[in-house]
N, C-alpha and C positions, 0 to 999 in steps of 0.2 A: 563578583562571581561571574565566571565565563559560562556560556551555554555550550553543551556538548554538540559536536558535529554528528549529523546522522548520515550514514552512507545508504543510499538507495540501491536496490538491485536494478542496475541499468540494463536496458534503456527503460525509462519510465513510460507509462501509457501503452506498453506493448505486452501482449499475453505471452507468458512463458510457461511451458509445460512443467508440471510438478509430478504428475503421474498420469496414467491413462484416464482421460476424460476429466482431468482437473488442471486448471491453469490459475496463475496469479498475475496481477498487473500492479506494479507500484505506481503511486501517484505523487503529486507534489507534497512537500512538507508544508503543513498549515500551522498557523500559530493561534493559540487559544489564550485570551486575556484572562488572567486569574490573580486576584490579590495584588493588583498593581504591577504585575509583571507579565511577560509574554512567554508562553511555554510552547516549544516546537513539537509537533507530532507528525511522524511519517504516516502516510495513508497507503492502504493496500486493498485491492479487491480480489476476491476469490470467485472463480467461475467453475461450476460443476455441471457436466452434461448428465441428465437423468436417463434412466433406462429406456424411456419412451423417446429419447432423442432431443427433448427440450432442454433449455438452459434454465 
């Protein structure tokens, strides 16, 4: 069985605007060991600026 290829929203580790005061940043693909196999998971962070200016 082949594992699927995951395409990340390049460049990884860089904030990309999604909407006003909302950004995303893709991270590396991590692997989780489960049931004797390794499953790849893409990672992503979402950053939101609050009304008071804090993140």
